[in-house]
All heavy atoms as TSV, in Angstrom:
chain	resi	resn	atom	element	x	y	z
A	1	ARG	N	N	113.166	103.354	113.876
A	1	ARG	CA	C	114.364	104.156	114.007
A	1	ARG	C	C	114.716	104.340	115.469
A	1	ARG	O	O	114.142	103.734	116.351
A	1	ARG	CB	C	114.167	105.499	113.327
A	1	ARG	CG	C	114.181	105.434	111.814
A	1	ARG	CD	C	115.525	104.973	111.333
A	1	ARG	NE	N	115.613	105.129	109.890
A	1	ARG	CZ	C	116.685	104.852	109.214
A	1	ARG	NH1	N	117.754	104.425	109.809
A	1	ARG	NH2	N	116.708	104.993	107.925
A	2	ASN	N	N	115.628	105.243	115.702
A	2	ASN	CA	C	116.149	105.413	117.055
A	2	ASN	C	C	115.346	106.357	117.935
A	2	ASN	O	O	115.572	106.411	119.133
A	2	ASN	CB	C	117.605	105.908	116.994
A	2	ASN	CG	C	118.509	104.871	116.372
A	2	ASN	OD1	O	118.269	103.681	116.494
A	2	ASN	ND2	N	119.540	105.327	115.695
A	3	SER	N	N	114.437	107.112	117.343
A	3	SER	CA	C	113.690	108.055	118.158
A	3	SER	C	C	112.253	108.172	117.655
A	3	SER	O	O	111.935	107.802	116.522
A	3	SER	CB	C	114.348	109.429	118.125
A	3	SER	OG	O	114.202	110.023	116.855
A	4	THR	N	N	111.410	108.703	118.507
A	4	THR	CA	C	110.019	108.928	118.131
A	4	THR	C	C	109.933	109.939	116.997
A	4	THR	O	O	109.114	109.794	116.093
A	4	THR	CB	C	109.220	109.415	119.353
A	4	THR	OG1	O	109.327	108.438	120.390
A	4	THR	CG2	C	107.761	109.621	119.017
A	5	LYS	N	N	110.809	110.948	117.045
A	5	LYS	CA	C	110.808	111.973	116.004
A	5	LYS	C	C	111.092	111.353	114.630
A	5	LYS	O	O	110.438	111.694	113.644
A	5	LYS	CB	C	111.845	113.048	116.336
A	5	LYS	CG	C	111.793	114.242	115.432
A	5	LYS	CD	C	112.754	115.317	115.899
A	5	LYS	CE	C	112.694	116.506	114.978
A	5	LYS	NZ	N	113.596	117.574	115.407
A	6	ASP	N	N	112.054	110.442	114.558
A	6	ASP	CA	C	112.341	109.736	113.298
A	6	ASP	C	C	111.143	108.907	112.857
A	6	ASP	O	O	110.800	108.874	111.679
A	6	ASP	CB	C	113.549	108.807	113.455
A	6	ASP	CG	C	114.877	109.524	113.352
A	6	ASP	OD1	O	114.914	110.632	112.777
A	6	ASP	OD2	O	115.877	108.966	113.849
A	7	PHE	N	N	110.516	108.228	113.805
A	7	PHE	CA	C	109.378	107.375	113.479
A	7	PHE	C	C	108.224	108.201	112.925
A	7	PHE	O	O	107.579	107.811	111.950
A	7	PHE	CB	C	108.949	106.580	114.711
A	7	PHE	CG	C	107.916	105.538	114.431
A	7	PHE	CD1	C	108.178	104.480	113.574
A	7	PHE	CD2	C	106.669	105.606	115.026
A	7	PHE	CE1	C	107.227	103.518	113.310
A	7	PHE	CE2	C	105.704	104.646	114.768
A	7	PHE	CZ	C	105.984	103.602	113.909
A	8	VAL	N	N	107.980	109.370	113.533
A	8	VAL	CA	C	106.930	110.261	113.054
A	8	VAL	C	C	107.231	110.690	111.617
A	8	VAL	O	O	106.334	110.753	110.776
A	8	VAL	CB	C	106.779	111.486	113.991
A	8	VAL	CG1	C	105.949	112.584	113.361
A	8	VAL	CG2	C	106.166	111.050	115.317
A	9	ARG	N	N	108.491	110.975	111.331
A	9	ARG	CA	C	108.893	111.357	109.973
A	9	ARG	C	C	108.578	110.236	108.977
A	9	ARG	O	O	108.054	110.474	107.888
A	9	ARG	CB	C	110.381	111.690	109.941
A	9	ARG	CG	C	110.839	112.243	108.630
A	9	ARG	CD	C	112.298	112.722	108.717
A	9	ARG	NE	N	112.981	112.335	107.517
A	9	ARG	CZ	C	113.748	111.262	107.362
A	9	ARG	NH1	N	113.988	110.474	108.376
A	9	ARG	NH2	N	114.313	110.981	106.222
A	10	PHE	N	N	108.890	109.008	109.351
A	10	PHE	CA	C	108.613	107.886	108.466
A	10	PHE	C	C	107.119	107.619	108.314
A	10	PHE	O	O	106.662	107.173	107.263
A	10	PHE	CB	C	109.350	106.627	108.930
A	10	PHE	CG	C	110.819	106.683	108.626
A	10	PHE	CD1	C	111.742	106.851	109.637
A	10	PHE	CD2	C	111.282	106.589	107.318
A	10	PHE	CE1	C	113.095	106.924	109.359
A	10	PHE	CE2	C	112.623	106.665	107.027
A	10	PHE	CZ	C	113.540	106.828	108.046
A	11	LEU	N	N	106.347	107.911	109.347
A	11	LEU	CA	C	104.890	107.794	109.226
A	11	LEU	C	C	104.368	108.789	108.192
A	11	LEU	O	O	103.486	108.466	107.399
A	11	LEU	CB	C	104.206	108.039	110.573
A	11	LEU	CG	C	104.311	106.928	111.606
A	11	LEU	CD1	C	103.684	107.379	112.924
A	11	LEU	CD2	C	103.661	105.652	111.115
A	12	CYS	N	N	104.924	109.994	108.181
A	12	CYS	CA	C	104.529	111.004	107.187
A	12	CYS	C	C	104.867	110.537	105.776
A	12	CYS	O	O	104.071	110.711	104.852
A	12	CYS	CB	C	105.215	112.334	107.484
A	12	CYS	SG	S	104.586	113.164	108.937
A	13	ILE	N	N	106.029	109.933	105.619
A	13	ILE	CA	C	106.423	109.397	104.312
A	13	ILE	C	C	105.462	108.287	103.894
A	13	ILE	O	O	105.037	108.216	102.735
A	13	ILE	CB	C	107.880	108.892	104.348
A	13	ILE	CG1	C	108.838	110.072	104.544
A	13	ILE	CG2	C	108.226	108.114	103.077
A	13	ILE	CD1	C	110.262	109.674	104.870
A	14	SER	N	N	105.097	107.433	104.831
A	14	SER	CA	C	104.156	106.340	104.547
A	14	SER	C	C	102.796	106.881	104.125
A	14	SER	O	O	102.171	106.351	103.202
A	14	SER	CB	C	103.979	105.452	105.780
A	14	SER	OG	O	105.187	104.847	106.125
A	15	LEU	N	N	102.343	107.934	104.786
A	15	LEU	CA	C	101.062	108.544	104.412
A	15	LEU	C	C	101.119	109.096	102.989
A	15	LEU	O	O	100.173	108.943	102.221
A	15	LEU	CB	C	100.707	109.663	105.393
A	15	LEU	CG	C	100.128	109.211	106.721
A	15	LEU	CD1	C	100.147	110.342	107.734
A	15	LEU	CD2	C	98.715	108.698	106.526
A	16	GLY	N	N	102.221	109.715	102.644
A	16	GLY	CA	C	102.384	110.224	101.283
A	16	GLY	C	C	102.365	109.111	100.252
A	16	GLY	O	O	101.735	109.241	99.192
A	17	SER	N	N	103.024	108.013	100.564
A	17	SER	CA	C	103.053	106.874	99.646
A	17	SER	C	C	101.662	106.273	99.473
A	17	SER	O	O	101.264	105.924	98.354
A	17	SER	CB	C	104.022	105.805	100.160
A	17	SER	OG	O	105.336	106.308	100.186
A	18	LEU	N	N	100.926	106.144	100.557
A	18	LEU	CA	C	99.553	105.626	100.469
A	18	LEU	C	C	98.670	106.544	99.640
A	18	LEU	O	O	97.841	106.078	98.848
A	18	LEU	CB	C	98.952	105.460	101.864
A	18	LEU	CG	C	99.209	104.142	102.565
A	18	LEU	CD1	C	98.663	104.179	103.986
A	18	LEU	CD2	C	98.611	102.985	101.806
A	19	ALA	N	N	98.855	107.848	99.798
A	19	ALA	CA	C	98.066	108.803	99.014
A	19	ALA	C	C	98.373	108.655	97.522
A	19	ALA	O	O	97.462	108.726	96.689
A	19	ALA	CB	C	98.346	110.231	99.488
A	20	GLU	N	N	99.631	108.439	97.184
A	20	GLU	CA	C	100.011	108.232	95.783
A	20	GLU	C	C	99.350	106.976	95.217
A	20	GLU	O	O	98.826	106.990	94.100
A	20	GLU	CB	C	101.521	108.105	95.656
A	20	GLU	CG	C	102.268	109.395	95.857
A	20	GLU	CD	C	103.778	109.203	95.764
A	20	GLU	OE1	O	104.223	108.298	95.028
A	20	GLU	OE2	O	104.499	109.963	96.429
A	21	ILE	N	N	99.376	105.895	95.982
A	21	ILE	CA	C	98.770	104.641	95.538
A	21	ILE	C	C	97.266	104.822	95.344
A	21	ILE	O	O	96.692	104.362	94.352
A	21	ILE	CB	C	99.059	103.506	96.547
A	21	ILE	CG1	C	100.544	103.163	96.533
A	21	ILE	CG2	C	98.211	102.278	96.244
A	21	ILE	CD1	C	100.971	102.264	97.669
A	22	GLU	N	N	96.627	105.498	96.296
A	22	GLU	CA	C	95.189	105.736	96.200
A	22	GLU	C	C	94.859	106.532	94.937
A	22	GLU	O	O	93.925	106.202	94.205
A	22	GLU	CB	C	94.705	106.489	97.437
A	22	GLU	CG	C	93.224	106.803	97.408
A	22	GLU	CD	C	92.792	107.661	98.574
A	22	GLU	OE1	O	93.615	108.445	99.098
A	22	GLU	OE2	O	91.626	107.557	98.959
A	23	THR	N	N	95.640	107.562	94.675
A	23	THR	CA	C	95.413	108.390	93.489
A	23	THR	C	C	95.570	107.582	92.210
A	23	THR	O	O	94.732	107.666	91.299
A	23	THR	CB	C	96.394	109.584	93.473
A	23	THR	OG1	O	96.183	110.359	94.654
A	23	THR	CG2	C	96.197	110.448	92.248
A	24	GLN	N	N	96.623	106.791	92.123
A	24	GLN	CA	C	96.860	105.989	90.928
A	24	GLN	C	C	95.746	104.962	90.713
A	24	GLN	O	O	95.306	104.736	89.579
A	24	GLN	CB	C	98.221	105.278	91.019
A	24	GLN	CG	C	99.398	106.230	91.008
A	24	GLN	CD	C	99.474	107.045	89.736
A	24	GLN	OE1	O	99.254	106.540	88.647
A	24	GLN	NE2	N	99.779	108.315	89.873
A	25	LEU	N	N	95.273	104.365	91.792
A	25	LEU	CA	C	94.189	103.390	91.681
A	25	LEU	C	C	92.900	104.060	91.232
A	25	LEU	O	O	92.186	103.540	90.362
A	25	LEU	CB	C	93.993	102.682	93.020
A	25	LEU	CG	C	92.986	101.538	93.073
A	25	LEU	CD1	C	93.299	100.479	92.026
A	25	LEU	CD2	C	92.970	100.932	94.464
A	26	GLU	N	N	92.605	105.228	91.786
A	26	GLU	CA	C	91.389	105.941	91.385
A	26	GLU	C	C	91.461	106.382	89.922
A	26	GLU	O	O	90.468	106.308	89.197
A	26	GLU	CB	C	91.150	107.140	92.305
A	26	GLU	CG	C	90.687	106.715	93.689
A	26	GLU	CD	C	90.494	107.881	94.640
A	26	GLU	OE1	O	90.804	109.028	94.264
A	26	GLU	OE2	O	90.029	107.636	95.763
A	27	ILE	N	N	92.627	106.805	89.470
A	27	ILE	CA	C	92.794	107.185	88.062
A	27	ILE	C	C	92.595	105.971	87.159
A	27	ILE	O	O	91.917	106.051	86.128
A	27	ILE	CB	C	94.181	107.825	87.828
A	27	ILE	CG1	C	94.242	109.207	88.485
A	27	ILE	CG2	C	94.493	107.929	86.337
A	27	ILE	CD1	C	95.637	109.810	88.533
A	28	ALA	N	N	93.169	104.846	87.545
A	28	ALA	CA	C	93.013	103.621	86.748
A	28	ALA	C	C	91.552	103.218	86.639
A	28	ALA	O	O	91.092	102.779	85.577
A	28	ALA	CB	C	93.838	102.491	87.359
A	29	ILE	N	N	90.801	103.376	87.721
A	29	ILE	CA	C	89.373	103.039	87.706
A	29	ILE	C	C	88.626	104.001	86.784
A	29	ILE	O	O	87.822	103.581	85.951
A	29	ILE	CB	C	88.789	103.066	89.137
A	29	ILE	CG1	C	89.363	101.908	89.961
A	29	ILE	CG2	C	87.268	102.989	89.107
A	29	ILE	CD1	C	89.066	102.005	91.445
A	30	GLN	N	N	88.913	105.315	86.925
A	30	GLN	CA	C	88.208	106.313	86.112
A	30	GLN	C	C	88.502	106.167	84.620
A	30	GLN	O	O	87.636	106.428	83.784
A	30	GLN	CB	C	88.574	107.722	86.572
A	30	GLN	CG	C	87.990	108.079	87.918
A	30	GLN	CD	C	88.470	109.427	88.414
A	30	GLN	OE1	O	89.169	110.151	87.727
A	30	GLN	NE2	N	88.096	109.757	89.638
A	31	LEU	N	N	89.707	105.747	84.291
A	31	LEU	CA	C	90.079	105.586	82.884
A	31	LEU	C	C	89.735	104.199	82.351
A	31	LEU	O	O	90.096	103.851	81.225
A	31	LEU	CB	C	91.576	105.860	82.702
A	31	LEU	CG	C	92.019	107.295	82.983
A	31	LEU	CD1	C	93.533	107.410	82.871
A	31	LEU	CD2	C	91.329	108.272	82.037
A	32	ASN	N	N	89.054	103.410	83.180
A	32	ASN	CA	C	88.637	102.056	82.813
A	32	ASN	C	C	89.807	101.146	82.448
A	32	ASN	O	O	89.697	100.285	81.599
A	32	ASN	CB	C	87.615	102.093	81.667
A	32	ASN	CG	C	86.327	102.751	82.088
A	32	ASN	OD1	O	85.835	102.517	83.188
A	32	ASN	ND2	N	85.785	103.585	81.220
A	33	TYR	N	N	90.943	101.378	83.103
A	33	TYR	CA	C	92.077	100.470	82.927
A	33	TYR	C	C	91.869	99.200	83.728
A	33	TYR	O	O	92.556	98.213	83.531
A	33	TYR	CB	C	93.378	101.132	83.350
A	33	TYR	CG	C	93.862	102.198	82.397
A	33	TYR	CD1	C	94.558	103.290	82.862
A	33	TYR	CD2	C	93.640	102.104	81.031
A	33	TYR	CE1	C	95.018	104.273	81.997
A	33	TYR	CE2	C	94.088	103.077	80.160
A	33	TYR	CZ	C	94.771	104.152	80.651
A	33	TYR	OH	O	95.227	105.121	79.791
A	34	THR	N	N	90.937	99.253	84.647
A	34	THR	CA	C	90.647	98.101	85.474
A	34	THR	C	C	89.156	98.098	85.777
A	34	THR	O	O	88.517	99.144	85.807
A	34	THR	CB	C	91.469	98.136	86.780
A	34	THR	OG1	O	91.169	96.975	87.542
A	34	THR	CG2	C	91.166	99.362	87.612
A	35	ASP	N	N	88.600	96.934	85.972
A	35	ASP	CA	C	87.186	96.806	86.308
A	35	ASP	C	C	87.064	96.847	87.830
A	35	ASP	O	O	87.478	95.922	88.523
A	35	ASP	CB	C	86.634	95.502	85.748
A	35	ASP	CG	C	85.143	95.352	85.987
A	35	ASP	OD1	O	84.557	96.207	86.672
A	35	ASP	OD2	O	84.568	94.383	85.488
A	36	SER	N	N	86.515	97.930	88.330
A	36	SER	CA	C	86.487	98.138	89.774
A	36	SER	C	C	85.656	97.100	90.515
A	36	SER	O	O	85.944	96.768	91.651
A	36	SER	CB	C	85.974	99.537	90.100
A	36	SER	OG	O	84.664	99.695	89.610
A	37	ILE	N	N	84.623	96.562	89.887
A	37	ILE	CA	C	83.765	95.593	90.577
A	37	ILE	C	C	84.418	94.211	90.587
A	37	ILE	O	O	84.514	93.560	91.618
A	37	ILE	CB	C	82.367	95.545	89.927
A	37	ILE	CG1	C	81.677	96.893	90.115
A	37	ILE	CG2	C	81.535	94.427	90.524
A	37	ILE	CD1	C	80.382	97.037	89.356
A	38	LYS	N	N	84.883	93.754	89.422
A	38	LYS	CA	C	85.465	92.412	89.345
A	38	LYS	C	C	86.728	92.270	90.181
A	38	LYS	O	O	86.950	91.254	90.821
A	38	LYS	CB	C	85.810	92.058	87.895
A	38	LYS	CG	C	84.634	91.619	87.076
A	38	LYS	CD	C	85.115	91.166	85.720
A	38	LYS	CE	C	83.950	90.748	84.853
A	38	LYS	NZ	N	84.375	90.356	83.508
A	39	THR	N	N	87.577	93.276	90.174
A	39	THR	CA	C	88.866	93.153	90.849
A	39	THR	C	C	88.843	93.638	92.288
A	39	THR	O	O	89.838	93.523	92.983
A	39	THR	CB	C	89.948	93.922	90.073
A	39	THR	OG1	O	89.564	95.294	90.000
A	39	THR	CG2	C	90.152	93.362	88.686
A	40	GLY	N	N	87.727	94.177	92.725
A	40	GLY	CA	C	87.618	94.628	94.101
A	40	GLY	C	C	88.396	95.902	94.380
A	40	GLY	O	O	88.775	96.160	95.515
A	41	ASN	N	N	88.645	96.708	93.357
A	41	ASN	CA	C	89.452	97.906	93.548
A	41	ASN	C	C	88.783	98.937	94.434
A	41	ASN	O	O	89.464	99.677	95.136
A	41	ASN	CB	C	89.828	98.525	92.205
A	41	ASN	CG	C	90.914	97.731	91.525
A	41	ASN	OD1	O	91.792	97.191	92.184
A	41	ASN	ND2	N	90.860	97.648	90.227
A	42	LEU	N	N	87.470	98.999	94.425
A	42	LEU	CA	C	86.792	99.932	95.334
A	42	LEU	C	C	87.034	99.525	96.781
A	42	LEU	O	O	87.216	100.367	97.651
A	42	LEU	CB	C	85.299	99.999	95.024
A	42	LEU	CG	C	84.934	100.634	93.680
A	42	LEU	CD1	C	83.432	100.594	93.468
A	42	LEU	CD2	C	85.443	102.062	93.601
A	43	ARG	N	N	87.076	98.232	97.020
A	43	ARG	CA	C	87.387	97.727	98.356
A	43	ARG	C	C	88.826	98.091	98.715
A	43	ARG	O	O	89.133	98.451	99.853
A	43	ARG	CB	C	87.174	96.221	98.423
A	43	ARG	CG	C	87.330	95.645	99.814
A	43	ARG	CD	C	86.976	94.178	99.882
A	43	ARG	NE	N	87.838	93.392	99.034
A	43	ARG	CZ	C	87.414	92.576	98.061
A	43	ARG	NH1	N	86.127	92.429	97.838
A	43	ARG	NH2	N	88.264	91.889	97.332
A	44	ASN	N	N	89.731	98.054	97.718
A	44	ASN	CA	C	91.123	98.431	97.956
A	44	ASN	C	C	91.239	99.910	98.307
A	44	ASN	O	O	92.021	100.275	99.185
A	44	ASN	CB	C	91.989	98.122	96.727
A	44	ASN	CG	C	92.133	96.636	96.486
A	44	ASN	OD1	O	91.978	95.840	97.401
A	44	ASN	ND2	N	92.419	96.264	95.265
A	45	VAL	N	N	90.473	100.758	97.634
A	45	VAL	CA	C	90.486	102.192	97.942
A	45	VAL	C	C	90.005	102.402	99.371
A	45	VAL	O	O	90.603	103.177	100.130
A	45	VAL	CB	C	89.622	102.989	96.935
A	45	VAL	CG1	C	89.446	104.430	97.394
A	45	VAL	CG2	C	90.231	102.953	95.542
A	46	ASN	N	N	88.956	101.710	99.769
A	46	ASN	CA	C	88.454	101.823	101.146
A	46	ASN	C	C	89.496	101.351	102.152
A	46	ASN	O	O	89.666	101.969	103.204
A	46	ASN	CB	C	87.153	101.042	101.319
A	46	ASN	CG	C	85.993	101.670	100.585
A	46	ASN	OD1	O	85.994	102.862	100.308
A	46	ASN	ND2	N	85.009	100.867	100.250
A	47	SER	N	N	90.196	100.279	101.831
A	47	SER	CA	C	91.239	99.762	102.719
A	47	SER	C	C	92.368	100.778	102.865
A	47	SER	O	O	92.899	100.977	103.966
A	47	SER	CB	C	91.803	98.447	102.191
A	47	SER	OG	O	90.819	97.449	102.195
A	48	ILE	N	N	92.732	101.422	101.771
A	48	ILE	CA	C	93.779	102.444	101.811
A	48	ILE	C	C	93.341	103.597	102.697
A	48	ILE	O	O	94.119	104.091	103.525
A	48	ILE	CB	C	94.115	102.934	100.381
A	48	ILE	CG1	C	94.834	101.831	99.606
A	48	ILE	CG2	C	94.958	104.206	100.418
A	48	ILE	CD1	C	94.988	102.124	98.122
A	49	GLN	N	N	92.090	104.013	102.559
A	49	GLN	CA	C	91.590	105.131	103.362
A	49	GLN	C	C	91.571	104.785	104.851
A	49	GLN	O	O	91.899	105.613	105.692
A	49	GLN	CB	C	90.216	105.561	102.873
A	49	GLN	CG	C	90.271	106.202	101.506
A	49	GLN	CD	C	88.906	106.418	100.880
A	49	GLN	OE1	O	87.910	105.874	101.332
A	49	GLN	NE2	N	88.879	107.229	99.838
A	50	ILE	N	N	91.227	103.562	105.176
A	50	ILE	CA	C	91.237	103.112	106.569
A	50	ILE	C	C	92.661	103.103	107.105
A	50	ILE	O	O	92.928	103.571	108.218
A	50	ILE	CB	C	90.581	101.719	106.704
A	50	ILE	CG1	C	89.080	101.820	106.461
A	50	ILE	CG2	C	90.873	101.104	108.068
A	50	ILE	CD1	C	88.392	100.476	106.285
A	51	GLU	N	N	93.584	102.589	106.315
A	51	GLU	CA	C	94.992	102.549	106.719
A	51	GLU	C	C	95.549	103.960	106.921
A	51	GLU	O	O	96.285	104.223	107.877
A	51	GLU	CB	C	95.823	101.799	105.683
A	51	GLU	CG	C	97.259	101.585	106.086
A	51	GLU	CD	C	97.424	100.628	107.250
A	51	GLU	OE1	O	96.566	99.746	107.426
A	51	GLU	OE2	O	98.426	100.771	107.982
A	52	MET	N	N	95.176	104.873	106.035
A	52	MET	CA	C	95.630	106.255	106.166
A	52	MET	C	C	95.103	106.881	107.458
A	52	MET	O	O	95.831	107.592	108.154
A	52	MET	CB	C	95.199	107.076	104.951
A	52	MET	CG	C	95.976	106.741	103.700
A	52	MET	SD	S	95.403	107.636	102.254
A	52	MET	CE	C	96.095	109.250	102.585
A	53	LYS	N	N	93.854	106.598	107.791
A	53	LYS	CA	C	93.268	107.124	109.027
A	53	LYS	C	C	94.023	106.585	110.240
A	53	LYS	O	O	94.327	107.333	111.177
A	53	LYS	CB	C	91.791	106.753	109.106
A	53	LYS	CG	C	91.093	107.301	110.321
A	53	LYS	CD	C	89.628	106.946	110.326
A	53	LYS	CE	C	88.960	107.472	111.592
A	53	LYS	NZ	N	87.543	107.134	111.643
A	54	GLN	N	N	94.348	105.295	110.217
A	54	GLN	CA	C	95.075	104.698	111.328
A	54	GLN	C	C	96.474	105.310	111.473
A	54	GLN	O	O	96.911	105.613	112.587
A	54	GLN	CB	C	95.180	103.184	111.139
A	54	GLN	CG	C	93.863	102.469	111.276
A	54	GLN	CD	C	93.945	101.003	110.903
A	54	GLN	OE1	O	94.831	100.582	110.158
A	54	GLN	NE2	N	93.019	100.210	111.416
A	55	LEU	N	N	97.151	105.507	110.340
A	55	LEU	CA	C	98.483	106.107	110.380
A	55	LEU	C	C	98.431	107.554	110.864
A	55	LEU	O	O	99.286	107.990	111.632
A	55	LEU	CB	C	99.158	106.042	109.006
A	55	LEU	CG	C	99.698	104.682	108.580
A	55	LEU	CD1	C	100.216	104.739	107.151
A	55	LEU	CD2	C	100.800	104.216	109.523
A	56	ARG	N	N	97.418	108.296	110.418
A	56	ARG	CA	C	97.266	109.685	110.877
A	56	ARG	C	C	97.023	109.731	112.387
A	56	ARG	O	O	97.604	110.572	113.098
A	56	ARG	CB	C	96.118	110.381	110.146
A	56	ARG	CG	C	96.518	110.986	108.823
A	56	ARG	CD	C	95.454	111.933	108.282
A	56	ARG	NE	N	94.175	111.292	108.046
A	56	ARG	CZ	C	93.830	110.687	106.915
A	56	ARG	NH1	N	94.654	110.660	105.897
A	56	ARG	NH2	N	92.653	110.116	106.792
A	57	ASN	N	N	96.184	108.832	112.887
A	57	ASN	CA	C	95.911	108.793	114.334
A	57	ASN	C	C	97.172	108.464	115.121
A	57	ASN	O	O	97.447	109.085	116.150
A	57	ASN	CB	C	94.805	107.791	114.652
A	57	ASN	CG	C	93.440	108.265	114.207
A	57	ASN	OD1	O	93.219	109.458	114.018
A	57	ASN	ND2	N	92.519	107.335	114.021
A	58	LEU	N	N	97.936	107.484	114.646
A	58	LEU	CA	C	99.191	107.127	115.310
A	58	LEU	C	C	100.159	108.302	115.258
A	58	LEU	O	O	100.790	108.648	116.257
A	58	LEU	CB	C	99.810	105.893	114.655
A	58	LEU	CG	C	101.161	105.447	115.185
A	58	LEU	CD1	C	101.098	105.143	116.678
A	58	LEU	CD2	C	101.659	104.224	114.403
A	59	ASN	N	N	100.253	108.924	114.100
A	59	ASN	CA	C	101.137	110.066	113.912
A	59	ASN	C	C	100.771	111.204	114.874
A	59	ASN	O	O	101.638	111.760	115.552
A	59	ASN	CB	C	101.059	110.531	112.457
A	59	ASN	CG	C	102.151	111.493	112.093
A	59	ASN	OD1	O	103.168	111.582	112.754
A	59	ASN	ND2	N	101.942	112.203	111.002
A	60	ASN	N	N	99.488	111.536	114.934
A	60	ASN	CA	C	99.039	112.604	115.835
A	60	ASN	C	C	99.301	112.264	117.291
A	60	ASN	O	O	99.702	113.122	118.083
A	60	ASN	CB	C	97.557	112.904	115.615
A	60	ASN	CG	C	97.290	113.558	114.284
A	60	ASN	OD1	O	98.169	114.186	113.711
A	60	ASN	ND2	N	96.075	113.404	113.780
A	61	SER	N	N	99.075	111.028	117.651
A	61	SER	CA	C	99.306	110.587	119.023
A	61	SER	C	C	100.778	110.741	119.404
A	61	SER	O	O	101.109	111.234	120.480
A	61	SER	CB	C	98.862	109.134	119.179
A	61	SER	OG	O	99.199	108.641	120.448
A	62	LEU	N	N	101.659	110.342	118.495
A	62	LEU	CA	C	103.084	110.444	118.768
A	62	LEU	C	C	103.559	111.891	118.783
A	62	LEU	O	O	104.409	112.268	119.601
A	62	LEU	CB	C	103.884	109.629	117.755
A	62	LEU	CG	C	103.723	108.112	117.842
A	62	LEU	CD1	C	104.405	107.423	116.690
A	62	LEU	CD2	C	104.252	107.598	119.172
A	63	LYS	N	N	103.000	112.712	117.890
A	63	LYS	CA	C	103.384	114.128	117.861
A	63	LYS	C	C	103.019	114.811	119.168
A	63	LYS	O	O	103.754	115.685	119.644
A	63	LYS	CB	C	102.695	114.849	116.701
A	63	LYS	CG	C	103.374	114.653	115.376
A	63	LYS	CD	C	102.642	115.478	114.322
A	63	LYS	CE	C	103.284	115.339	112.978
A	63	LYS	NZ	N	102.552	116.132	111.955
A	64	ASN	N	N	101.893	114.426	119.744
A	64	ASN	CA	C	101.454	115.035	120.999
A	64	ASN	C	C	102.380	114.690	122.157
A	64	ASN	O	O	102.440	115.401	123.154
A	64	ASN	CB	C	100.024	114.616	121.339
A	64	ASN	CG	C	99.014	115.263	120.412
A	64	ASN	OD1	O	99.256	116.311	119.849
A	64	ASN	ND2	N	97.865	114.607	120.263
A	65	LYS	N	N	103.126	113.587	122.025
A	65	LYS	CA	C	104.043	113.170	123.077
A	65	LYS	C	C	105.423	113.805	122.942
A	65	LYS	O	O	106.229	113.714	123.848
A	65	LYS	CB	C	104.184	111.646	123.074
A	65	LYS	CG	C	102.920	110.942	123.492
A	65	LYS	CD	C	103.103	109.447	123.494
A	65	LYS	CE	C	101.790	108.763	123.885
A	65	LYS	NZ	N	101.932	107.317	123.917
A	66	LEU	N	N	105.677	114.441	121.800
A	66	LEU	CA	C	106.995	115.069	121.606
A	66	LEU	C	C	107.134	116.356	122.371
A	66	LEU	O	O	106.273	117.081	122.628
A	66	LEU	CB	C	107.247	115.335	120.109
A	66	LEU	CG	C	107.445	114.095	119.251
A	66	LEU	CD1	C	107.616	114.513	117.789
A	66	LEU	CD2	C	108.641	113.292	119.714
């Protein structure tokens, strides 16, 4: 976007979307809708958590500059 403030807002939206995906994947695993070992879904949950940490760090860094 045109400003850091807008970008920070979109980072927050992205974090919310990642949290939704993580929740849905964890529910699918718990309800046995998917085989977590065969499909690598546990690895996907870990990847989501890593991505969320990176986005939070970027978000915090940018907020500190505002």
